[in-house]
C-alpha positions as CSV (number, residue, x, y, z in Angstrom):
1,M,1.5,-1.4,-3.2
2,L,-0.7,-2.6,-0.3
3,E,-1.5,-6.3,-0.4
4,G,-3.8,-6.8,2.5
5,K,-5.3,-5.5,5.7
6,I,-2.1,-5.9,7.7
7,D,-0.2,-3.9,5.1
8,L,-2.7,-1.1,5.4
9,V,-2.4,-1.1,9.2
10,A,1.4,-0.9,8.8
11,A,1.2,1.9,6.3
12,I,-1.1,3.9,8.5
13,L,1.2,3.4,11.5
14,E,4.3,4.2,9.5
15,S,2.8,7.3,8.0
16,S,1.7,8.6,11.4
17,I,5.0,8.2,13.3
18,N,5.6,11.9,13.3
19,G,2.0,12.9,13.3
20,S,-0.3,13.2,10.3
21,S,-3.6,14.7,9.5
22,K,-6.5,12.4,8.5
23,Q,-6.6,14.1,5.1
24,A,-2.9,13.6,4.5
25,L,-3.2,9.9,5.4
26,Q,-6.2,9.5,3.1
27,D,-4.3,11.2,0.2
28,K,-1.0,9.3,0.8
29,L,-2.7,5.9,1.1
30,D,-5.4,6.5,-1.6
31,I,-8.2,5.2,0.5
32,T,-11.7,6.4,1.3
33,S,-12.5,8.5,4.3
34,N,-14.8,5.7,5.6
35,L,-12.2,3.0,5.3
36,L,-9.6,5.3,7.0
37,G,-12.1,6.0,9.8
38,E,-12.8,2.3,10.3
39,Y,-9.0,1.5,10.6
40,L,-8.3,4.5,12.9
41,Q,-11.1,3.5,15.2
42,M,-9.7,0.0,15.4
43,L,-6.1,1.1,15.8
44,S,-7.1,3.6,18.5
45,S,-9.1,1.0,20.4
46,R,-6.0,-1.1,20.5
47,T,-3.8,1.8,21.5
48,L,-1.7,1.6,18.4
49,V,-2.5,5.3,17.4
50,K,-3.6,8.3,19.3
51,I,-6.0,10.7,17.7
52,L,-5.5,14.3,18.8
53,K,-8.4,16.7,18.2
54,D,-8.4,20.5,18.1
55,R,-11.1,22.9,16.9
56,K,-10.0,22.6,13.2
57,S,-8.6,19.2,12.6
58,E,-7.5,15.9,13.9
59,S,-4.0,14.6,14.0
60,V,-3.0,10.9,14.1
61,N,0.1,9.9,16.0
62,T,1.5,6.4,16.2
63,T,2.0,5.3,19.9
64,E,5.0,3.4,21.3
65,R,2.9,0.3,21.1
66,G,2.2,1.0,17.4
67,E,5.9,1.5,16.8
68,R,6.6,-1.9,18.4
69,F,4.0,-3.4,16.1
70,L,5.9,-1.9,13.1
71,E,9.1,-3.4,14.3
72,L,7.5,-6.9,14.6
73,Y,5.8,-6.4,11.2
74,D,9.1,-5.5,9.5
75,S,10.9,-8.4,11.2
76,I,8.3,-10.9,10.0
77,K,8.2,-9.5,6.5
78,T,12.0,-9.5,6.2
79,R,12.3,-13.0,7.6
80,Y,9.4,-14.8,6.0
81,L,8.2,-12.8,3.0
82,T,11.3,-11.8,1.2
83,T,13.0,-14.1,-1.2
84,K,16.6,-15.0,-0.7
85,S,18.9,-15.8,-3.5
86,G,21.4,-18.6,-3.3
């Protein structure tokens, strides 16, 4: 379950590592086309994703910078947001 904006960013990046269509992202993340468009525009402007267009569709791919973001996100989530027993 997505909890906030940063989680949605991470989910988009994670889902686009091997490339994904916009429609597949929208369906997987259960978000509106407008919301996805806003996030993709923001992520693209920060070079975290690359949007490839052909005549029939658009494909979203996570860049190396986006993959680095995911590494940092996972590190922070693991270190600070998970509960430790004992």
